[in-house]
N, C-alpha and C positions, 0 to 999 in steps of 0.2 A: 314480438317481445311483449309479453302480458305482464301487468302489474306497473312495469316502469314505462314511464313515457318521454320519448325525446322533449327535451325543454323542461321537464320536471326535475324535482331536485334527487339527488342520488342518494341512497341509504348510506348513511354515515357507519363507520365500524372503527373498532381497534383491534388489531391482530398481531401476532408476534411475527417477527422475520426470522431469517436463518441464524441470527445471531443472538436471539431471544430477547430482542428490544420490541417494545411497543410501537407500533406504526398506526397513526390514525388517519382516516383520510381527511377529516374537517381540517386538520392542522395545515394541509395546502390550500384551505381557501383564502383567497385576497392575493396569492402569491404565486400560484403555479397551476397550471391544467395538469391533469392526471390520465395517464392511459392506464386502465386496469386490465390485466389479461386473465382470464380464468383458465386452468388447464387441469386435466384429469390426474396424471400421474408423473411425478419425477422419475426420471431414468427410463420413461418408455421412449421409444424410437420417435414418435411424432413429437411430443413434448419437448424432447431434448434437442430436437430439429428448429423448434419455433423457439425456444429460449436462447439457443445460440443465434439465431438470425437477429432476435431482439438485442441480445450482446453485441451482436457484430454492426447494428445499426443505432445503438444508444446515443451516439453524438448527435444524429438528426433529432432525436427527441429533446436532447438538452438543446439543440439550437432554438426549439420553438419553446422552451421553458418549461418543459413537460416532464413531471415525474413519471416513472414507469414502476407499476406495482404488479406482480405476478402471484395470483392467488391459486393454491390446491388445497385439497384436504390431507395431504401427507402430514406427518408431524414435523416439529420443527428440527430434530435431529437428521432425519432424512432430507429436508431442504438444505441443511449446511452441507452434508456431504455431497449433494447434486450441486450445489453452488461451486463448492471447492474443486470438484473434479471437472466441472466444465466452465471454469473462469467466470461464473455469473456475476457480474458485479453490479446488481440493481437489487432491490428488496424482493425476496420470494417470501410470502406470507402464508401461514399456516391456519387453515380454516379446518383443524382438526376437531377442536372441541370448544363448544357444542358443534359436534360434527355437521359441517356443511351450513351452518347458520347463516354465513355471509353469502354464500352461492344461493341459499333458499331467499334472502332477500333480494336478490338480485336475478330471482326467477331462472337459475341456471343450474340448480341443483337435480341430478339425475337419481332419484329416489333408489331405482332398481340396481343400480350399480355403486351406489354410495359415494359418488364423486361430482366434482363440478363438468359441466360439459365445456367444451371450448368455446370460449364466448369472450369479446373485446368490447370494451367501453371507453369512449372519451368523456370525463368530466371538466367542464370548464372552470375558470379561476373561481366563479360564484358558487359552484357546487352541484350544478346542473348538468344533466344527462345529455351530451350533444352529439354522440354518434354511438351506435351499437351495431355488434354484427356477432352472429351465431353459426359456427361451423361444424360440420361433418369432420371426420379425420381427412385430413387433405393429402393430396399427393404433394411432390415437392415444389412443383411449379406453383401449385395453388396457394403454399404457405408463403412463398414470396410476393405474390399478389397481394396477400391478406396483410403484410407487414407494410408494403408500400402504402396501402390504403390506410391502415393505422396510423403510419406517419402523418401522411397528408391529412387527416382529419384534426391533428393536434394543432 
């Protein structure tokens, strides 16, 4: 992880969710930890599986008083259709414009593909980065292990 360091401050951001509402990372400071999941494409096979896995384990995150924010470079309208189709009941945030600005701040923007790389962060209640992992496209068994690690880190 270059640019960001464990124990250092998480870059703040405000992005629109699938309903067009602004979500600001720093608004959780002092109240909740935040799991940030960057993913490349709504509706792609691996990302659909990952988001469904998060949906299915959302209660575990809530047990630890952790907000889940999933970020892609897809436009808001695509994220709304994606959420509606797959019953995703957590914020899907659009890093569409300026394109990939937040992904760049977290050092996960793939310039060649124009999307965020698959990466996850846990931000503690004080706004500090406490855990991070960067993944290649996983097989199904790797995805479940990744979600277990993410929940455990919260």
